[in-house]
N, C-alpha and C positions, 0 to 999 in steps of 0.2 A: 625605508632605509632603519636599522635599530640606531641608538645612541651612538655606536663607533662608526656611524655611516656605512656599514655592510648593509648589502641588500638583504633582506628577511622577509619570510612570509608574515601572514597578519595573525598565526597560531589560530587556536582553538577559536570553532565557530566562524574561521577566516571568510568561508563563502558566505554566511548570512552577513557578517559585517559587510563584507563589497558591495551587498543585494542594497541594504539601507542606504549606504553611502550613495550610490548610482539612483536611488529611488528619491533622495533627496535631491542632487543635482537636476534630475530631470523633471520634478514638481510632480511626482507622480502622486497619483489617488491614492494609491493602495498597495502594501507591499503582500505578498504571499510567502509563506515559507514552508515547503513541504519537507515530513519529517515522516518517521515508521509508526507515529503514534496520533489517533483523531483528534488533539490538540493539547491543552493544557489538561489536567484532570484533577480530581479531587485529593489525590494521592497518586504515588508513583506506581503505574499500571503494573510495572514489571514485578513488583513486589506483592500488591492486593489487587484480587480479584471484583472487588466490588466497588472500584471506582466509578464518578461519573466524570464528562468531559464538561468542564465550566463553559459555557457559553460566550460570556464575555468578562474581561478583565481592564481594569485602569491601567495605564501607563505606572502609576506607582509602586502597585500591586504587582506588576510584572518584574519593576526594577528589584522590589523586595525578594522575590523570586530567586533574580538570577545572581542578586550576591548570596546568597545562600546555596550558590553551586546548582541552579536548576541543570539538567540536559538538556532541556528543549530550547534555551537561548542565554544570549552571555550579555554583560551588562554593556558592553561595549555595541554590541549590536542595537541595542535601542536609543543610543544616544542620538544616531543622526534622527531619528524619527520622532522625538521630542522636538528637535530644532527647526525642523520642517511640519511639524504636526500631522503626521502621517500615519493612518491608523495601519496594523499589522494584523494577518489573519492567519493563523497556524492550521496546516491539513495535513492529513494522511495521504504520502503517496504510495501507500500499499494497500489500500483500504480492505477489511475483512482479513486481514493477518494476524492482527491482535486479539488473540483469544479472550483476553479480560475485557475487550469493549463491549459496552452493554449494546442488544443487535439492533436496538431503535436509535444508534447513532451513525447507523451506515449512510445516510445522505452527504456525510462529509461536510458538514459545516463548520467543522473543527472550532477553534476559539478566537474570538474578536478581541484585539488589544487596543482600547482607543485612546487617544491623547488626552482627552478631556477629563473631568472626574466622571465615575460611573455613578448611577442613582440607587444602584442595587448593593447596599452596604453588608457587612459581615463577613464572616470567616467565607473564603473561597477555597484552599486546598491547604494541606498539612503536608507541609514538607520536612523529610528525613537525613540527615547527613551523619554518617556512620564513620567508625574509625579516626576521632578526632582527638586532637592533642589541643590540651587549654594552656596557654602561659599565663604564668602573672609576674607583673614586673612591680615592685614596690621600690620607691627610689628613697635614698636617703634625703637628698635635696630636692624638695619638689620643686624648685625653678626651673630644673632638666626637663620637667616631663612634658610639657608643650613642644619645646625645641626637640627632644630626642622623637618623642611619636611620629612626629612628620618624615624625620629621617630614616626611621624605622620603617614606614608606610612606601618611603620611595625604594629602600632599600628591597624590600618583599617584592614589591611590583617587578626591579630590575630583574630581581632573580627569576621572576615569573612564579611567584608562591603566592596561592592564594589563601584569603585569609578571611574570618568571617567574625561577627559578634564582636566588634572592638567595645570597649568599654574603659573610659579614662576618668577616676574619681579620686579626690584626696590623697594624691599623689601616688596613684597604682594604676598601672595600663594592665588590663585582659584580652586577649583575643585567642582565637581558635586557626589551628591550622591541621591538614590531613597528617596522620600519622607517618605517613611516608615522609614529609616534609620536618621532620621533630627536629633531626638531627641539622639539618643545613640552619633551619632557623636558631638553633643553640649557636653554631659557628656565628651568625651574625653578630650575637649578642654577647660573644667573648669577651670582646672588647670592654662591655660596660659593667660588667660582673662585680666588679669591685665597689660599685657607685650604687648597686642597688641590690635589692633580697629577689632573686630569682626563681622561680618553682615552677615545675608543670607536671600535667597529668594525663596521662595518655589513653587510648581505648575508652574514649568517651561517644556519647552522641549527642547530636543537636537536634532538637523535635520542636518544629518552629510551626505556628497557626498564622496564615496569612489571609488578610484581608482589609478593607478599608474601614476606618470607624470601629476598630475592633474594641477600643476602650468603651465605647458604647453598648457593647454586645453582651450583657450580664450572663447570657443565657449558654452562648459562644462561651466566654470564657469562665464560666462556672464549671462547664464540664472538661475543657481543658487541664484546669489548677488542681480539680478534685480527683481527675482522675490519675494523674502523676502524683498528687501526694498519696493518693490511696496503692499505687503499685508500690511505695515503700523505698523507690529509687533514691539514690542520694542526687540532688539538684545543687550544682555547684553555682552557678548563679542567673539569674533570668536576665534577658536582655530584648530592649524594644527599638525596634527601627521605625523611624518616625514616616516611612513610605507604606508602613503597613504589616508588620511581623511581629510576633512576639516569640520570644527562642528560649528554652528551658535547654541549659546543659547538663545533661545527665550522664550519672555513674552507671552506664547498663551497656556492655557489649552486646546484649542482644535484645535489640528494644522492638523488634517487630509485632511482637506480640501486642505489647504496651499501645502502640502507635495505632493498629489496628482497633484497639479497643475505643480510642480517642477516636479515629475515624468514624466508626459504626455509631457512636454516640451524637455525634455531632452533623454528619451527611447522610449514612446509610439508613437511618431511623425515619426521615424524612421523606416526602411523597419522591417520586420520580422524576426525573430531569425529562421536563417537558416544554419549558417554556420559560422565557427571562424572569418570571414574577412569581413561576413556580419552584426554581430550582432554591434546593434546600430552605424550604418554609419549613419553618419550626413548629408554627401554632396550628397549620393548616384551617388557617381563616377562622379555628376558633377560640372562645377565649378560655384561657387555661387557669384552672386552679390547683396549686400545688398545694397537696398534705403533708404535715409535718405529724408524725405520732410521736409524743413522748409516755413512755409507760409501756412494755411489752410483756407483761404479765398476761395473765387468762384472756381478760378484755382486749389487751393490742393484739394478742393473736388473732382472737376472734375475729376481730374487726378486720384483719389482713386478710384471712380467709374470705370474707363476706367480698372484700374487693377484690380477692384474687376471681371471685364464682361469680360475681354480680358486676363486674367494671362496666361494661361493654354495654350493658342496660342500664346502667346511671348515667353514664355519659350520653346516652340518646335522649334518655329524658330531659337530662339538665341541657341540652344541648351544647355543652361544653367538653372542655379534656380535661378530666379530672387524672391526677398522677400522684401517686405518693413518693416522694424527693426524700424521705429523711425518717427514720426511725430509729429512735435512742432510749435504751433502759438506764439502769442507774450508774452504769461505768463507762459505756461503750457507745458510739453511735455510727451508723453508715450512712452515706447522702450519694445522692446521683441526680444532677439536675436535669435528666433527660428522663427521669422516673425508674424506681428501683423494680428489679425481677421480683414479683411478689411471692414467685414460690420459692425463692431461694433466702428469702429474709434470715431464717433462723440460723442458716450457715454462714450466712455474709457477717452478721451482727456478732455471731461468737467467734470470729475469724477478724472482725475489727480492731485495731490497735488505736483506733481514735478515740479521745475522751469527750465523753459528754458534755463536760464544762465546756469545752472548744467547739459547739455544733455552730454558734452565731457567726464564727468566721465563716461555714462553708453556706451558712443561709444568705450572708450578704451577696453572695453572687448570683441571685436569684433576684433581678433588676424590673421593674416594671412588670411585674407579676402578680396575681393575686395569690396572696398566702394564706393557709388555714392551719392552725396549729391546734389537733385533738390531743388533751391531757388527761392520760387515764391511768396517771401513778397514782400508787398507793397512797392514800391520805394518813398523815400522822396524827 
């Protein structure tokens, strides 16, 4: 029943929710959820055709995805599993119907979600939420913040308004809802407008990187942050979820190209998904040497040409993976933690708005990797 005592349905994902409740009561060893895709993917397979099925997720990572509005499962579906320590497997009920699925995944093993921590750490998936409205409430009296936040969360839940990326700090509350719910939220906030400064912005997107121990994964974070920065899209704020998600609320109505670029850098450029330890392996079991080229005159261009033509041979002889991650001239620089495309360095550098004096901020994203700086700037 609902709070008014009337009979009601379980709402979105009600059948999955009832399945996990029954599983907990029956002390089941496993729950199988059958859906229309092969499992949880590295990105939405309905939007991107180069996605990969994630073989294993931790429950904290699944919770992070659910809190971002995942279509595969809902937060309430996962609660009984955590309480009963029951794993869950997501499988495809219509195998072969998903044209974006990789042909090697037709065994239908799906995605296994474990209640205990997963040893495989780092980025697992990229989540995208479009048509989002960001509300910002700045209170005149900071003493009201904690009490009102709880009341607002309850009111939104009562109205079945899903919210995302809550951030409360220094007397200000920020949170997101879908554009479709914007007017309803304004109505809920009408009573407190005199006590605060209320602003909102619509037609935004939330781009989230999900995975355990993300803050320890410099290479994944480096690609995520640098590509968002290079896109020149306005970032209204970043949000960190302790379950394992970092989100950027971006002023971008059409974020598909940006998300595709991030996905390619973090997931697609790595080895195929053939096993637990191989999925999304970033170094391919080789030592990685990241080159930074300072100076892009005649010598710098020549060095780039040599790398472009001979990099495969150089890597083979060095038994390492050498990649050029940054190039800077006297004014601007370009950076890609996954390695620059050597044949378009000229064009990319000419179009870059990133100032050379700030290159250190990008290089800090390369943690626990060998960094070699080649300085061929003209001497004074």
